[in-house]
N, C-alpha and C positions, 0 to 999 in steps of 0.2 A: 137806477137807469130811468131817466125821464122820457116820457112818451114823446114821440115825433109829433109835429104838427106842420102840416104842409103850407098854412098860410104863413106862420112864423118864419119857417125855414124859407119859403120862396121869396118873402119880402126881404128878407136878409141875403139871399142870392141876388135880388133885383138890386140891393144897395151895392153890394160889391162890384156888379156890371156896369153900375152908373158912375162909380167912383173911378174906375178903370177906364170908361169911355171918356169921363171928364179929364183925365190926365192925358189921354190921347188928341181930344180935343185942344188942349191948351199948350201942350208941347209940341205936337206934329202939326197941327192946323192953325196954331196962334189964335184961337176964338175964346174969349174971355167972357163976354156978357151973356149969351145964351147959354153957353156950357154951365155957369155958374146957376142960372135958373134952374137948369136940368138936374144939375147936383142937389139943388134944395128940396126939389120938390121928389125926385127921385129916391132921397134917403130919408123923407120924411114918411113915406109910406110905412115902412117897417117900425119907425118910431112911434107911430099913432097906434099901430096894432099892440106893439108891446104896450103902450100905456092902457090900451083898451082890456088887457088881461087882468089889469088891477083897478078896474072901474068900482066906483061906488054904489052905482045904481045900474039897472038895465037900460034906463034913458042915457047915462054916461057912456056905458058900453057901446050903444049904437051909435051915439055921436062921434064917438072917437073911430069908429069903423066907417062911418060916413066922410070923416075928414080924410082917413086913408084912401076911401075910394076916389074924392076929389083930386087928391095928390096923384093918383092913378092917371087921371085924366089930364092932368095939366102936363106930366111927365110924356104921355103920347103926344100932346101938343107939342113940347119943346123937340122931340124927336122928328116930328114932322115937319116943322119949322127948320130945324137942321139938315133935313133932306133937302127941301124946298129951295134952300139958300146953298146948296152944293156942299155944306160940310161934312155931311154923312152921304156916302152913295145910296142907290136904291138898293143895292145887294145887302149893304150894311143894314139899312133899315128893315129888309125882310128877316134878315137874320135876327135882330132884336125882336122882332113880331113872332118869329118861330118859337123863340123863349118867352113869349108872353109878357113881354114889356109894354 
């Protein structure tokens, strides 16, 4: 049995939530531009963390994790912008923050 990894599991959970939020934004809110940016950055976090697992050097590992961190910040930006433009309500945004997105 493979050992649990909170970072990998959390980033995968984030990606799932982002994909579901993207579906909501495109189907219910008919918002396509900002939601696509959110989808790209939010799913990129986990992809970079997975890549870091197989880094060739320590520097490569740290570089991949730093990219994942930047993608987290970008994801937060898109969530805040979606809130500021009334595509996401404040209560929806607070819910996202509770789950550390």
